[in-house]
N, C-alpha and C positions, 0 to 999 in steps of 0.2 A: 535497638535498633544500630544498626554499623555505619559510622562517620567512615568514608573512604581519607586514606592519604594515598599522595601523588608513591606510583611507581614506572618508572620509566618503562615505557612498550619496550619486550623483547620478541625475538626471534618467536615463542613458543607462542603469542598472542596473535602473530599477524599467520600462523598454521592453525590457530583456533579460528579466525574468521572465515580461511579460505575450505573451512571443511563444507561435507553435506549441511545443508538446512538439516534443523530439527525440529520435532515439535513444538511448536509455543508454548513455552510456562513461564514467562515472564513479562512483566508492562513496566515502562520506566518512563516516566514523564517528565516534560518540561511544567515550568514552573508560571514563570511573567509571562502574564498575557495569554496564558492555557488554563492555571487553573485559577489566579486571580488578578483583576483588571487594574495593572501596576506598570504596565505602558503608559498611558496616560499622566501618570505620577514621575515616573521618571523622565520623561520628555519635562515636564512642568519643572522638575528639577534640575535638568541640563541645562535647560534655558535662563533659569536664577542663577544659577552659580555660573554660567558662561557668559553673561552678561557682563561679569565682572573683570573679563579677559574684551569684554566687547567685541565678545565672537556671536555674531545674528544669524539661528541658521531657519530654514522653510522646515515644516510639516515633512514634506519629500525628502528634505536631507537627512534628518531626521530619521526617516523610515528605515534607510539603508543600513541603519546602523544597528539595527532592533535583533538582539541575539548576541552582537557582541562582549565583552567583558567591557566596564566602561574606564581602565586603562587604555584599550587598545582605540575606543572611541573618542578617547581624547588624543591619542596620538595623530591619529588622522587629520583634528580639528586645531593641533597646534603646530604643527605642520604647513597644515594649508593658512595660518596666520601669523607665521612667519614666531611664534611663542619659544619662548625655551620651555624644552623638555622638561627641567630642573626641574617644573612649578608641578606636573602632573599629580604629584601623589599627593600631595596637598588638596588637590582640586577633586582628586580622585576617592579623598575620605569626604570630602566635603559634600558631593553628589550622593553618594554611599550613606553619608548622613541624614540628607536631607529626604534621600528615597523613606528609609526608617518609619523617619516622621510621619510621613504622609502615607503610607501603607498601611503605618499603625493605626492614625486617628481616618482616614480614608480610602481605604484597601477594601474593597465587594469581590466573592468569590464570584468566578463565572458560572454561567448556567451550566448545569448538568452534573459538577463537581464531586457532590455525595454520592450520585449515580454509578456516576463510572468508576469510583473506589469499590464501590459494595458490589458491585456489577461482578468487576475481576476477583473483590475479595472471593466471593462465589464460587465464582469457578477454578480458585484455589489455584491463583496465580501468584508470584513474586511481583509483590508491589514498590518500585523502588523511584526516587529523585533525581534528576540530574540538570544541573542547571549550573549558568555561566553569574548568576549574584552570588555573594558571598553568604558563608554561615551565618553571618549574624542578621541578613533579613531573611535568610533561609528559615529561622527558628521563629521571627516575630510572623511570618506569613505560616506558617505550621501548626502553630501554636493559634492567630484568629481562626484559621478556618477549624482548627479542630481535625486537623486530617494524621495525629502524631499516629495512633492508634492502625493504622493502614502501611508507613513505611517502614520496611526493613532492610532498607538503606538506602542512605543520602550523600550526594556528590556535588561538590563544587569544583568551577574552573579557577576559580577565584586564582587560585595560585600555581596552578600548573604551568608549563612552561609558552604552551597554547591553548585558546578557549575555540566555543565554537566561531569557527565551521571546523578545528579539527575534530576528531571523534575521541578523543580520550577521555572525553567526563563521562563520556557514554559507555566507553570500554572500563571505567574503572566501577563506577554502577555495577555493571553486568561482572566482574571480579569479584566485587564487596556481596555481590549476591550468592556468588556460587553457581553460574550459569555461565553455557557459553554463548559469544554474542549470538548464535544464529538464531536461538530460543525466542529473540527478544521481540517484542514490540514495544516501540515507543510513539509517545504525542509529542506531537511540535505545533507551532504558532509562527514562527520565521523560517524566513527562506534558509540562513546560516545554520539555524540546529536544524532543519530538516536534512542540509549538506552531511553536518556530520553524523545522523542516524546513518543514510545512506552507506558513507565513506566507516561505519562500523559494521557495514555489513547485516544490520535490523529492519525490520520492515519497519515503518513510518507512515501514517496516523495524522493528516496536517490539517490544521484547521486554522484556516488563515485570517487576518483582520476581516470586517465585512467588506472595508473599500478595495481590499486585494483577493476577492476570493477568486475572481473569472481569470486572471493572471494565468497564463499559460506555462510560466515553471514552476508551479504548482505537480504538474506533470512526473515530475521527479518520483513523486511519493507514491507510497500504493497503494493510497485511497486519502479522496480528500472531502472532508465535512465541512457542514458550516456550523456545530454545536456538540459537546458532546454528549449533549442529551441524544443525539442522534445515532452513535454509535451502539448494537446491538447485537444478537447472538448468531444474523445472519451475517452482520459483518468480520465475526472473529474466527466463525464455520469459512468464510472464503479467504482472509487471509491465511488461515490455518493450510487451507488446501495448496 
């Protein structure tokens, strides 16, 4: 398995993503909220740590940050409450550490995870992972869910200049897998992630949280489902066409 390091986008990358679409050969998955039910745990960790700074956020306010990196999340809230950004690095480390602890103890796979991996493996697709989460959490999740055998490449936006909704983490994953972005079908659960996929000129299947399922903003995706279990050969044929 290859773990990609950051390479700046260059002209050849943009030329690749603007070529005529090719046949789908590759699937790339987001992680949090799609493969593992970790978003509530991220929320818990953020609330616990942010209370130290006397920051209180509603569930609705937190939901707008899903898909962002922890640092970008902190910059928004620290600016809103007038907190020195010099404290962001330590707070980011504290949140990430607490999330890893919570996921290790409480994280559960979302419905259809093994099914969807085996589906694409049987269809002889390259399989990758592209997430905003740090590699320290990626390894915990992949080991916990028993998914190491499926992934040929895993990329993180942790140290990239920009995270989702910027497409770099998806472009990096396609590069690590040795494929053109137009060959890629991606699964996402967040709005920021969906925008990143579409900006990379990849096909997107979105599986939003149940309470957001009927929002019109998901119409940008190529396909919207309520669970990984719903995806089948007819959907793949449709998207491949």
